[in-house]
C-alpha positions, 0 to 999 in steps of 0.5 A: 777724303772728300773730293768738292766738285765744281762745275762752272760755266760763266759764273766767274763773279760768284764762285769765290764764295763756293770756295769759300764755303768749302774752306770753312769746312770744320772737316778739313780733309778736302780738296777741289777740283774745279772744271771750266765747262767752256767758259766764254764770260771774260770775267769768269776767265779771269777768276779762273786764271788767279784762281788756277795761279793760286794752287787750285786744280782746274780743268778746262773743258768745251762746254758740254753740260754740267753732268759732262763737266762733273764726270770729268771732275769726279775722274780726276778726283783722288778722295773717297767721297765726292761732293758735286757743288755749283760755282754759285751754291755754299756750304755751311761749316759742319756740313762735311764734318757731319756727312762723313761721320754718317758715312764711316758709322753707316757702311749702308748709307750712299747719300747724305744730304741735309736741308736747304735755304735759299739766297740770292734774288729768293732767302728763306727755308726750303726743308725738304720732305721725307726720303722715299723711293716712292716719292723720289718719282713724283718729284726729285726731293734732293738738291744736287750737293749730296755727299756720295760715295765714290765707288758707287758713283762710278759703280753707275757710270756717273750722270747721264751726260745727255740730260742736257736742259734738267733734272740730270741730279733727279735722274742721276739720283734714280739710278744711284739709289736703291733703298731706302737705307742707303739715304741719310737726311741730317736734321739741319741746314747746311747747304745754301742754293742761289736764285738768281733771276736767270737760274738754269731751272727757272729760265726753262722753257715749258717745252723743253721741261717737257722733253726732259719728263719725258726722257727721264719716264722713258729712261726708268719706265720700268722703274716708274711701273715697278715702284708705283701702285698707279703708274697713271698718276705719275703720267699726269704728274709728268703732264703726258696726256693730250699732246704727249700722247702721239710720242709715248705711242711711238715709243711702245712699237720701240718696246715691242719686244720687252717687258716694257712694251706691256708695262707702256700698253696698259699706262696709254690705255687710260690716255687714249680715253682721256684723249677722246673726251678732254678736246 
């Protein structure tokens, strides 16, 4: 069985489309678990109440963010496989069938995903680049709605609930995926990502993005150093020099008894030069 986990925060206007896309699947062994993440919109609350009366399983929580909502849904699920699906997105009819076929044929595969198409305020295909561990450190190469093995998700403790304003999917993949052999990309577009004028990622302020990027790098600094041949390049990608120098210097002090201390020391050396000559 595939458990479809749908977090919902004030997205009552869209959630029926997400549900209908699941109901249209050619693979029939699935369940839907909706997690109401503390919605306060009257229309959303009315819609969720209707869905509850129709027999859908709905978990209501305080507003703790999408990571917490997904974790609660996963904990309540009964399927062997998990598909996180945001309440305003959709999947194509053959997505589950094709993904589960791969999962059953390839025991090492922990994640199956596909290409993406935008709809809503922006339309068009969004083909994703080929997956690689190195490439994954430069940018998130996978959208959130991949098909996962529940046991593997539970083994790493699910999503990090401290990522409240972005990059929770990226951080999750860095812990969940250990090698290219664990990932399979279907050669088709089965996922549809809604673009709204107030989409969560597009509305994030630059300073909030930087905080997320810092948080991501700090948590996985050893991984960045191990996989990337030139760690300084990743810092340039994350806009860490100048204003971020002092913050990383403080973090370096916290790591003085670990291997990470030496890593950050090497990385910060060229940053000192950059800071001096880029004023």
